[in-house]
N, C-alpha and C positions, 0 to 999 in steps of 0.2 A: 509956636507951631512945632509939633513933633516931627522930627526928621528920621525917616526909616534907615538912612545910610549916610555916612560921611567919612571922608578920609583926610587926615591931617597933613599927609605928605603930598596931596594933590594940589597943583597950583590953582589959584583962584577958587579954591573949594570953600563952600559956605561954612560958617561956624557950626560946630556940632551942638545939638540940643541935648539936654540931660535925658536919660531913658525914662519913658513913661511907666509909672507903676501899674501892675495888673489890677483887674477889677476886684478880686478877692482881697488884695492888700488894701485897696481904697476903702472897701466895706469895713475891714477890720479897724482901719484907722478912724473911721467914723464912729464905730462902736466904742472904741477906747475913749474917744472924745466925749461920748455920751455916758460913759460909766457902765456899759452893759457887758463888755468882754469878760470881766472876771466871773460874772454869774454864769455865762454860757460855758466857760471853761470848766467850771465846777460841775455843771449838769452833764457835760460831755464825758466827764470822768466816771459818772455813775452808770452801771450796767442796766440794760433795758429789762423791765419787769412787767409781769401781767398780774393785775390785782384780781383776786378771786372774788366773784360775785355771782349769785344764782341768776339764771336766765334761761330762756327757751333754747332747747337743743333738739335737733332731729337728724335722723340718718335717712337719706333718700337713695333709693335704688334706681338705677337707670339701665334698662335692658334693650339692646338693639333687636329689632324684629322686622317682620314683613307681613303684609296682609295676605290672607289665604281664604279661599271660598269655603263656606260651611258645607256646601254640597258640591261635589265634583263627580262628574260622570266620565269615565275614561272611554275613549273611542278606539276600539280594537277590531281589526279585520280578522275573522276566524273562519276562513274557508274550510270546507270539509276535504276537498281534494285539489281544487284549482290553485296553482301557485304563481301563475303569471299575472301579477297585479300591476298594471301600468296606469298611471294617473292621467286622467283626461282634464279634470278641473278640481280645485279644492278651495274651500273657504279660507280666507286670509287670517293670519294670526291677529288676535285681539279684536276680531270682528264680533258683532252682536248677532245672535241667531235666535230663532223661535223653534219650538219643538216641531219636528217634522221637516225643517229646512234641510236641503242637501248640503252635506259637509264635504263629501268626497265622491266623485264619480270616476269610475275606472273605465278603460277602453274595453268594450264588450264584444268586439269583432271576433276574436279567436274563440272565446268561450261559446258564443252563439253558433259558430261553425261546428264546434265539438258536439254541442247539443243536437244539431241537425244530423250530423253523421251518426250519432248514437241512436237517434230515433229511427233512422233508416236501418241500422243494424238490428234493432229490436223487431222491426217489421219483417225482416228476412228471417229472423229466429222464429217468429210466429209461423211462417210458412214451413220452415224446417220441422217445427214441432208437429204441425198438422200432418205433414208427409210421414214423419216417423210414427205418429200415432196410427195412421192408416196401415203402415207396414206391419206394425205390431198386431193390429186386429186381423190382418190377412194371415200372418203367421200363426196366430192362435187358431184359425180355422184350417189352414192347409197342413200344419205339422201333423196332426193326428191322421189326416188322409195320407200324407207322404209316408208316415211310419207304417200305416196299414198296407200301403202299396209295396213298400220294401219287404214287409213280412210275407205278403202274397207272392212276390217274386221269388223269395227264398224257398217258400213251400213248393212252388212250381218246379224250381230247379232240383230240389230234393226229390220230388216225385218223379221227374224225368230220369234222374240218375237211378233211382231205385227201380223204376220200371225197366230201364235198359239192362241193369245188372240182373234183375230177377227174370225178365221175360224176353225182352226185345233182342238181346244179344244172341241168346240160344235160338230164338225163332229165325233171326237173320241167317245164322249158320245153317240151320235146317233148310231154310228156303234156298240158300245158295247150293247146298248139297242136292236138294231135290231138283233144282233147275238143271244141274249137271246130269243127274240121273235121268231126268225127263228127256233131255237132248240126247243122252246116250241111247235111251230106248227108241226114240224117234229115228236116230241114226241106224240102229239095228233093223228097225222096220223098213226103212228106206233101202238099206242094203239087201234085205231079204226080198223086198219087192222087186228090186232091180235084178236080183238073181233069178227070180221066178219069171220075170218078163223075158230075160234073155233065153231061158229054157223054152218058154212058150213060143217065142218068135222063131225059134229054130224048127219047131214042130208044125206051126200053122202055115197057112198059105197067104198071109197078109202081104201086101205089096211092100216092097223093100223100102220105099220112101216113108210110108206111115210108120213102119217099124222103127225106122231110124229116129224119127221125131220123138216118139214115145220114149225110146231108150235114152235119147239125149236129155229129155226132160227129167227122167228118173235119175240119170247119172248126176245132173245138176242138183237135184233134190238131195242125193246122197252127199254131194260136195257141200251143199249148204248146211246140212245137218252136222256134217263133220266139223265145219267151221264153227257153227253155233255151239257144238259140244265143247270144242276147244276154248271158245270164248267164255262159256259158262264156267269151265274149269279155272280159266285165268281170273274171271270175276270173283269166283268163290275164293281163290287164293288171295286176291287183293283184299277182299272183304275180311278174311280171317287175319291177314298179316297187317293190313293198313287201316281200312275203313272202320272196322269195329273198335280197335284200340284208340284211333283218333276220336271216334264218337264218344267213347268212354271218357277220354281225357277232356274233351270239350265239355261234356256234361259235368264232370268233376270241377273243371274251371268255372263253369257257370254257377255251381253250388258255392264255391269259394267266393266268387265275386258277389253273389247275392248275399252271402253271409257277411262279408265285409261292408257291403252297401247298407245292410240293415244295421250293423253295429255303428257305422259312421252316422247314419241317420239318427239312431238313438242318442248319439253323443252330440252331433253337430246341430241338429235342428233345435233341441232345447237351448244349446249354447247361443245359437243365432238369435233365438227369441230373447234370451237373457241379455245378450249384448245390445239388442235393439232397445230393450227396456232401460238398460244402463245409459245408452246413448240418449234416450228420451229424457232420463233424469238429469244427465249432464247438461243437455240443452236447456232444460227448465232452470237448472241452477245458474248457468251462465246468463240466461235471460233475466233471472231475478237479480243477479249482480249488476247487470247492465241497467236494469230499471232503477235499482238503488243508486247506481252511479249517476243516472240521468236526473233523478230527484235531487241528488247532492249538487250536481252541476247547476240545476235550475235555482236551487237555494243560494249557491255561490254567486250566480249571476245577479240574483236579487240583492244579495249582501254587498255586491260591488258598487251599488248606489247607496252610500252611507248617509243616513239622515240623523239629525240631531235628536238625542233622547230627551232633551229638556230645553227650556229657555235658558239663555246665559251667554257667556263670552267664550270665544274660541281661543284656546292656548295650545300651541304645538308641543307635543311630547307629554311626558308624565310629570306631575308635580312632586318634587322632593323637598319637603319641609318649606313650602312656599316658594321655592325656586324652580326654574325650568332649565335644567342643565343640558338637555338634549334638543332644545328648540331649534338651534341652528342646523343640526344634522337632519332633523325631521323636515325642516323647511326645504332642504335640498331634495329630499325624497318626494315631497308633495308638489313639486313644480310639475307642469305639464310634461308628460313623457317620463317622469320619474318612476322608479321601480320600488314597490312597497314590499315589506316583509309581513308574513302572517304572524299573528299573535304578538304584535308589537303595538305599544301604546302610541298612536299617531296624534291624537288630540285629546284634550280634556275640556269638557264643557263645565265652566265654573258659574255658579250662581252669583248674583250681585250681593247676596247676604254674606258679609265677610266677617272674619275673625282675624286675630293677629297671632302669629307664632313668634315667640321671642326666644333668644338664646340666653341661657342662664349660666354664667361662669361657675365652675365647680365651687369656688370659694364663697359664692353667694347663695348656694343651695339652702343654707340654714335660714335664710331670710324670706324664702318664698313659701307660700301656703295657699291652699285653695280659698278663694274669696278675697285675696289681697286686692285692695282697691287702689286705683291710681288713674292716670290719664295716658292715652296713647296719642302721640303727635306724629303726623306724617312729616317726612323730611321735606316734601314739597310744600307743606302748609304748617310750619312750626308754630304759628300763632293761633291755630285752631285745634287745641287738644280735645280729645273725645274721652268722656268717662269710660273707664274700663275695669274689668275684674279678672283675676286669674282663675281659669277654669280647671286646671289640673296641675299637678306637681310632677316633674320628671323624676322617675325612680332609677332609670338606667340611661346610659348614654345611647344615642342613636348610632347607626353603623359608621358615621363619620367621626364619632367620638365626642359629639356635642350633646349637651343637655338642653332640650327644648320644651317649652310649655305653651299651652294655648291660652289666649286672652280674649275674653268676650268684650265687644264694644257695646256700651249702653248709653247712647246719647239721650238726653232729656230735652224738655221743651226749651231750655235756655241754651242748649249746645248749638254752636254755629258749625255746621258740617262743611267739610271741603266740597268743592263742586262735584267731584266724583270719587267714589270709593270703589276700588276694584282690586282684584288680586295682583300681587307682585310689587305693589307700592311699599317702599321702605319707610320705617319710622322707629320710634323708641317708646318704651313704656317707662313712665316715671311714677314711683310709688314711695310713700313714706313708710319705712319699715320699723322706725323707732322714733318716739317723740316724748319729751319731758319738759314741763314748763319751768322748773326751778333747778335745772342741772348745774353743777359746778364743772366748768370746762377750762382747759388750758390749751394753748397752741400745741399742735402735734409735735412741733420741733422742740418743745420744752420737756418732753417725756423721753427717758432713756432706759436702757436695760443693760444687763451685764452679759457681754459676750454673745449677744443675739438671743439670749433666753427670754422668750416673750411671756413667760409666766410671772416674772418679777420686774417691777418698774420703779423708777424713782425720779424725783425732780430736785431742783435746787431752789431754796427759799432765800430771799434777801432779808436778813435780820440785823439791824443796827449796822448797816454797811458791810456786813459779812455774808458770805454764802454758806448755807447750811443744807446738807443733803437730807432728803426726806423720802422714805419709801411710801409708795402709794398703790392703791388698788384701783385699776381703771375699769371702765365699762365699755360702752360703745365708742366708736371712733369714726371720724371722717378724715378726708385728706388734710383738713385744716385744723380740726380740733379733736380733743380727746376728753371723754367724760371721766371725772375722778369720783370714785365711790367712797374711798376711805383714804385718810392721810392728810387731807387739806380741809380748811374751813374758810368761811367767808372772811375776806379782808387780807388773807395771806398774799404776800407778794412773791410770785414765782418768776425766777430768772428765765428769760426767753431762750437763752443759750447757756451752754456750760461755761462756768467761770474759767478765766484764762489759766488759773493755777491748777485746774483739774486735768 
């Protein structure tokens, strides 16, 4: 029995067993007993080689990709003027819709209020236009009459002044002088009559009472005429000094006023009519703008109920080479109460007819060409590959610096399709880009070059137990094997790795 531990200095310790040999040692001892060990040792001393023999060789290209809809219709809100776009309800991401189904409905409360207010404004403008039109028509009739009246008033004022200067002033002076003269004559007559009465009454035999009455009356007559004569002189003086100059000044003022009134009418009345016409034109222009604004608001209100332009699946945001980088941000905006931006891709309606978009590494561009056939397998269904063909070849990198190509899926009657094919599913395209039935190949680790120069290659041959360097021309390669075009032949033994002395 093998004892894992023993001590000779311990009292009453069990006797130590000899150490048990390891399993490799036991195997080697058995091989020596059978006479096999010398042969294995001799084989172990020989370096590993690869014997050249023609056989099938192919290079397979594998390109990662994603399914993308062949037809995509972007959903964008493009209001003319309305900017307050608040979500009431929105279709969910990845839902299936039919053409005409509601995708997004916005809150219409405020825009409907704006439409109602604008309709009221337009009705008021209609009334203002009618009123202004009536005022213009009235002015068109009254302005000629008002101008004619102003001209008549000026002519009358001119005539009055001319008559006064040429006739009336002199006549009034003569009249005043004649009145003074008349009263003077009447005063003289009254005085003479009084004088004669006084003489007569001294000589006649009339009673003294009657005589006194007559004389009293005559004396009053003389007094009256004296007063009237003085009054006439004062009136004449006033007329000459005050009334006539004032009358002339008044008449001249009237002429000036009527002249200014006519000039003002000639300027203001046409301007008033012109301003009314401009006001009418402005009202019409403002109403036309408001009507246009109303039409735009109504179109915006209709557009705020967004319907699907086609049958398909709803994806949030815009598709960028099969991916949806803004879906999360758009989802936040499309929640009830969320605020949307105009002219932003909110959804994309994708058809169920799909294609694949694959990314081609720049080093593999030389292997891709239109029509290259292969299979596209979804990551979720790797055992159900679909026949596929390359539809285009990338000429330039996309804005992210990647070269992408489109791949058409062409299932046939024997193809077992995955349960559902829809955009955004990942997968890979596999295609054979090179194939040869009788190629000479060596392990990739058997081929070497000088200082990283990939234009010249060599291998090591095993010849009579010695290593011999041989330059070769290579063709296509995979990670595991390299095709040799020149330098080797069938039966050559190629060292798998460099000799130890190299």
